[in-house]
DRENDO-69393 format. One line per 2 residues: number of its first residue (from 0); for each residue x, y, z of C-alpha. Coordinates in steps of 0.2 Angstrom, whole numbers, plus 5000, padded with zeros to 4 digits. Example, Ala and Ser with C-alpha at 12.3 -4.5 7.8 and 13.67 -1.06 7.14 Angstrom:
2
0	5062,4978,5039  5068,4995,5036 .
***
This chain:
450
0	4999,4999,4999  5007,5016,4995 .
2	5022,5006,4992  5025,5004,5010 .
4	5029,4987,5017  5016,4981,5032 .
6	5009,4966,5039  4992,4962,5041 .
8	4991,4954,5058  4975,4953,5062 .
10	4955,4959,5058  4941,4958,5067 .
12	4921,4956,5061  4906,4948,5069 .
14	4900,4943,5052  4905,4925,5048 .
16	4903,4926,5028  4914,4943,5030 .
18	4930,4933,5042  4929,4918,5028 .
20	4929,4933,5013  4943,4939,5024 .
22	4953,4924,5024  4953,4923,5008 .
24	4958,4936,5000  4970,4944,5015 .
26	4977,4931,5024  4981,4939,5043 .
28	4988,4930,5055  4975,4930,5065 .
30	4955,4933,5065  4942,4937,5078 .
32	4923,4939,5079  4920,4949,5093 .
34	4928,4966,5097  4918,4965,5114 .
36	4927,4950,5120  4945,4956,5127 .
38	4958,4943,5119  4978,4947,5120 .
40	4983,4951,5104  5001,4953,5095 .
42	5011,4969,5094  5004,4980,5082 .
44	5007,4998,5075  4993,5005,5068 .
46	4975,5002,5067  4960,5006,5059 .
48	4940,5002,5066  4925,5010,5061 .
50	4911,5006,5076  4893,5003,5071 .
52	4887,5019,5064  4867,5014,5068 .
54	4863,5022,5083  4871,5040,5079 .
56	4865,5039,5060  4853,5051,5055 .
58	4840,5040,5049  4840,5033,5065 .
60	4829,5046,5073  4824,5038,5088 .
62	4841,5031,5093  4845,5028,5111 .
64	4864,5032,5107  4880,5028,5119 .
66	4863,5018,5126  4861,5004,5112 .
68	4867,4991,5112  4877,4992,5096 .
70	4887,5006,5101  4894,4995,5115 .
72	4908,4991,5101  4913,5010,5100 .
74	4920,5008,5117  4927,4991,5114 .
76	4937,4999,5100  4942,5014,5110 .
78	4948,5001,5126  4957,4990,5113 .
80	4969,5005,5109  4969,5008,5127 .
82	4977,4993,5130  4985,4992,5115 .
84	4996,5007,5114  4997,5009,5094 .
86	5004,5022,5087  4992,5027,5075 .
88	4976,5021,5076  4960,5028,5065 .
90	4943,5027,5071  4928,5029,5059 .
92	4910,5034,5060  4895,5044,5052 .
94	4894,5064,5055  4880,5062,5064 .
96	4889,5057,5082  4894,5075,5079 .
98	4875,5083,5074  4870,5076,5093 .
100	4876,5086,5106  4873,5072,5117 .
102	4881,5058,5107  4897,5070,5104 .
104	4898,5074,5121  4899,5056,5125 .
106	4911,5052,5112  4923,5066,5119 .
108	4922,5062,5135  4926,5043,5131 .
110	4942,5051,5121  4948,5057,5136 .
112	4945,5044,5145  4952,5031,5134 .
114	4966,5040,5123  4973,5052,5135 .
116	4989,5047,5128  4986,5051,5112 .
118	4983,5068,5102  4966,5068,5093 .
120	4962,5076,5078  4943,5073,5068 .
122	4944,5076,5050  4929,5077,5041 .
124	4933,5067,5024  4918,5064,5009 .
126	4924,5054,4994  4919,5067,4981 .
128	4933,5077,4988  4944,5065,4981 .
130	4937,5066,4964  4927,5048,4967 .
132	4906,5048,4962  4899,5044,4977 .
134	4893,5052,4995  4899,5044,5008 .
136	4903,5060,5022  4912,5053,5039 .
138	4922,5061,5055  4939,5050,5053 .
140	4948,5052,5072  4967,5051,5069 .
142	4973,5046,5084  4993,5052,5085 .
144	5002,5042,5102  5011,5056,5108 .
146	5025,5046,5113  5030,5046,5093 .
148	5022,5063,5088  5035,5073,5078 .
150	5031,5088,5088  5022,5091,5106 .
152	5014,5106,5099  4994,5103,5093 .
154	4995,5119,5083  5010,5114,5071 .
156	5001,5098,5069  4983,5104,5065 .
158	4993,5115,5053  5000,5101,5043 .
160	4985,5093,5043  4976,5106,5034 .
162	4989,5110,5023  4991,5094,5018 .
164	4972,5087,5016  4970,5105,5004 .
166	4985,5102,4993  4977,5083,4992 .
168	4961,5093,4988  4970,5101,4977 .
170	4978,5090,4968  4964,5079,4962 .
172	4954,5096,4957  4962,5097,4942 .
174	4956,5082,4936  4940,5079,4926 .
176	4924,5073,4939  4922,5056,4934 .
178	4902,5049,4935  4892,5035,4943 .
180	4892,5026,4924  4912,5022,4929 .
182	4907,5009,4941  4895,5003,4929 .
184	4899,4984,4927  4892,4975,4910 .
186	4882,4959,4909  4876,4967,4928 .
188	4860,4956,4931  4844,4964,4944 .
190	4832,4954,4953  4816,4955,4952 .
192	4805,4965,4964  4788,4964,4972 .
194	4776,4970,4959  4759,4965,4971 .
196	4748,4980,4969  4747,4988,4989 .
198	4733,4985,5003  4721,5001,5003 .
200	4725,5010,5019  4744,5008,5017 .
202	4753,5023,5025  4764,5025,5008 .
204	4750,5030,5001  4745,5045,5008 .
206	4761,5052,5011  4764,5050,4993 .
208	4752,5057,4988  4753,5073,4999 .
210	4773,5075,4991  4765,5074,4974 .
212	4754,5089,4977  4761,5105,4967 .
214	4775,5091,4958  4772,5089,4939 .
216	4774,5071,4941  4773,5059,4927 .
218	4771,5038,4925  4789,5031,4919 .
220	4793,5016,4912  4793,4998,4925 .
222	4811,4999,4933  4817,4982,4936 .
224	4818,4977,4953  4806,4991,4959 .
226	4790,4987,4970  4777,4996,4967 .
228	4779,5009,4982  4798,5012,4977 .
230	4792,5013,4957  4782,5027,4963 .
232	4796,5034,4973  4807,5035,4959 .
234	4793,5045,4949  4792,5057,4961 .
236	4813,5058,4964  4814,5061,4944 .
238	4801,5074,4945  4812,5086,4953 .
240	4828,5086,4941  4817,5087,4925 .
242	4832,5093,4916  4844,5081,4921 .
244	4857,5069,4912  4860,5059,4924 .
246	4851,5056,4938  4853,5043,4954 .
248	4840,5038,4969  4840,5029,4984 .
250	4818,5023,4983  4822,5013,4998 .
252	4819,5030,5008  4802,5037,5009 .
254	4796,5049,4996  4799,5064,5006 .
256	4816,5062,5011  4820,5052,4996 .
258	4840,5056,4993  4843,5060,4975 .
260	4857,5066,4963  4857,5074,4946 .
262	4877,5080,4946  4884,5062,4943 .
264	4888,5055,4958  4879,5043,4970 .
266	4871,5048,4986  4876,5036,5001 .
268	4877,5018,5002  4868,5008,5016 .
270	4866,4990,5019  4845,4993,5013 .
272	4847,5005,4999  4841,5001,4982 .
274	4848,5015,4971  4841,5016,4954 .
276	4852,5027,4940  4846,5033,4924 .
278	4854,5043,4910  4844,5051,4896 .
280	4840,5043,4882  4851,5030,4892 .
282	4852,5016,4906  4840,5016,4918 .
284	4841,5003,4931  4846,4995,4951 .
286	4863,4996,4954  4872,4979,4958 .
288	4880,4973,4977  4896,4973,4965 .
290	4891,4990,4960  4891,4996,4976 .
292	4906,4991,4982  4915,4995,4967 .
294	4908,5011,4970  4914,5010,4989 .
296	4933,5009,4982  4934,4989,4980 .
298	4943,4982,4966  4930,4968,4967 .
300	4938,4961,4951  4952,4955,4960 .
302	4945,4947,4975  4940,4931,4977 .
304	4919,4930,4978  4917,4913,4979 .
306	4901,4909,4990  4895,4926,4992 .
308	4876,4929,4989  4870,4946,4983 .
310	4863,4952,5000  4879,4950,5008 .
312	4888,4960,4996  4875,4973,4999 .
314	4877,4972,5016  4896,4973,5018 .
316	4896,4990,5002  4882,4997,5016 .
318	4895,4994,5032  4910,4996,5022 .
320	4924,5014,5025  4927,5019,5007 .
322	4945,5016,5002  4950,5033,4997 .
324	4948,5041,5014  4952,5028,5026 .
326	4970,5028,5015  4969,5047,5018 .
328	4968,5048,5036  4977,5034,5038 .
330	4991,5042,5030  4987,5059,5036 .
332	4992,5050,5054  5009,5041,5048 .
334	5016,5059,5042  5013,5065,5062 .
336	5024,5050,5068  5042,5049,5070 .
338	5044,5032,5062  5060,5026,5070 .
340	5049,5027,5086  5034,5021,5081 .
342	5043,5004,5074  5049,5002,5093 .
344	5031,5003,5100  5026,4984,5100 .
346	5042,4979,5109  5043,4995,5123 .
348	5023,4993,5125  5023,4974,5127 .
350	5027,4974,5145  5014,4986,5148 .
352	5000,4974,5139  5004,4960,5149 .
354	4993,4969,5164  4976,4965,5154 .
356	4962,4976,5160  4950,4965,5156 .
358	4958,4950,5168  4959,4951,5186 .
360	4968,4937,5191  4984,4943,5190 .
362	5000,4943,5200  5004,4957,5211 .
364	5019,4964,5199  5007,4963,5182 .
366	4993,4975,5191  5007,4987,5197 .
368	5012,4988,5180  4992,4994,5173 .
370	4991,5005,5188  5006,5014,5186 .
372	5003,5016,5169  4989,5028,5170 .
374	5006,5041,5171  5011,5036,5158 .
376	5015,5051,5142  5016,5072,5147 .
378	4995,5073,5147  4992,5082,5164 .
380	4972,5073,5167  4985,5055,5169 .
382	4996,5062,5183  4993,5052,5201 .
384	4998,5061,5215  5011,5047,5225 .
386	4999,5042,5238  4985,5038,5227 .
388	4997,5026,5217  5003,5019,5234 .
390	4984,5015,5241  4980,5009,5224 .
392	4994,4994,5226  4991,4991,5245 .
394	4976,4988,5242  4976,4977,5228 .
396	4990,4966,5233  4977,4965,5249 .
398	4965,4957,5238  4978,4945,5228 .
400	4984,4939,5244  4966,4934,5249 .
402	4961,4923,5235  4978,4914,5238 .
404	4979,4896,5244  4982,4894,5261 .
406	4992,4882,5267  4981,4866,5266 .
408	4973,4869,5251  4957,4881,5257 .
410	4953,4899,5252  4949,4911,5265 .
412	4931,4908,5265  4930,4889,5259 .
414	4926,4875,5272  4939,4860,5273 .
416	4933,4843,5264  4927,4831,5277 .
418	4936,4814,5277  4922,4805,5266 .
420	4925,4817,5251  4942,4818,5253 .
422	4941,4797,5252  4932,4795,5236 .
424	4941,4810,5229  4926,4824,5229 .
426	4930,4839,5229  4916,4857,5234 .
428	4921,4874,5232  4910,4887,5240 .
430	4907,4906,5234  4919,4918,5245 .
432	4914,4927,5260  4904,4944,5255 .
434	4919,4955,5262  4932,4947,5250 .
436	4918,4947,5237  4917,4966,5239 .
438	4934,4967,5237  4938,4957,5221 .
440	4922,4970,5215  4936,4983,5221 .
442	4948,4977,5209  4939,4975,5196 .
444	4932,4993,5196  4952,4998,5198 .
446	4955,4991,5182  4942,4997,5173 .
448	4946,5014,5179  4964,5009,5173 .
***
């Protein structure tokens, strides 16, 4: 990538089909299925992740934001960065995260908590900025570890990012703007849609009738693959661009908010989007799943797609990160790092990572490393007083000692086996007493705070 040598160490995705696709095409050394589950990960320098956008999407009006189940993956991604201490991390999510005040403040709170050793820059990127004919505006969190940053002057780094962005956008602006015609594949097949007539009283009938008022909507030839509602929505979308040569509209949305484009670009691709494209006097059909992936920058002609269905491909296209944008975000971060130091990051942080913040059954020395790591870096918010560290170490050591086996093979709070049980090899373990359980809970809380 970009002429640089790299090694794909590991990937993670909850979808089994995607994991199989990654194994066949990219061959990572390890692959995991759930980012929420803690695990031992090999050292790495660069980390790129996109967490679920459903809780923050503008299309999800009644969202619970960070309280939703899907938002747990976002916190897990931040914990992974905190635990692994990558030299560079790039995180991606939708613009709606910033447009929701409470969700944005919570995101900043999580960043301050988990990424206190990083310089974090929020960059707005869209493929249309890079001469790409698809709209996908996203926020990219470029996180540079303080120990490998070229400078500690945040203003200089911000100016460098703006300078690199402006020069990159100016470079692409010199080229002719492409259109969605460049994404079309020869021989693309479109599945048929549901052509049943709607029942009387359907909600969309009254909604579309309301939208049609005051508009000159004309009947259009039937588009293969559309339902009756989608065909009606397509006619409404076209009426808004009467003289356009190129039209693209996502008819999966309601008629009052259908996203449409007449400048040769595609609207945002979602997992359930049905994008109709039309050229005056030419093609008029649905965009296929393979073409959606191609529009996101994926070289589908090089991939091994054996066993991948049309539905799976649609879902992937709607959830993927745009390759051009995430590549630019990585390049911005890489230009802010001192790579001789960054290449040593994996080894110098190895002892820190051995003290897993997800497990409490650790030796005292390992637990001590995890607590003292809070002071790593130059961030004032991470500095602790000597007394507070000593107090935590004292409590933690006491808790671990209470859980060790005493002479005779009995833990505190457990009964000795009766002679009959010992003769028959029987074992009966009772739970720890209440006081010890409180100490274990306290130790667990200390690890989470660390």
